[in-house]
N, C-alpha and C positions, 0 to 999 in steps of 0.2 A: 946533599944532606949536611946541614951544619951540625956543630957539636950540640947546640941547644936542642935541635930536633932529636938527636941521638939520646940525650939525657931525658927528654920528655918520653921517648919510646921506652927506655929502660925503666923509668918510674912507672909507666902503665903496666909493664910486665911485673914489676915488684908488687904493685897493688893486687894484681890477679893472683900472684903466687902467695901473698900474705892471706888473701881471702881463702884460698884453697887450704892452706895450713890451718886457719881457724876453723873451717868446717870439719877438717879431719880430726882436730883435737876435740871438738864438740862431739863428734861421732864417737870417738874413743871413750870420752868421759861418760857418755850416755850408755855405752855397752858395759863399762865398769860398774856404774850404778845399778844397771839391770842385773848383772851377775851377782853383785853383792846382796841385792834384795832377794834374789832367788835363794842364795845361800842362807840368808837369815830366815826365810820362810821355811826351808828344809829343816833347819835346826829347831825352829819352834814346833814343828810337827812331830819331831822325834821324842 
């Protein structure tokens, strides 16, 4: 295994890790928006 193969392999892992982090951040933002909208609905009902 040459150094270029190793670098290519690490780049592939980095792409997968970056994609997972983006999905996690999008999920967290969606939950935050959902929680805020529920809180706003509860305040309007009171």
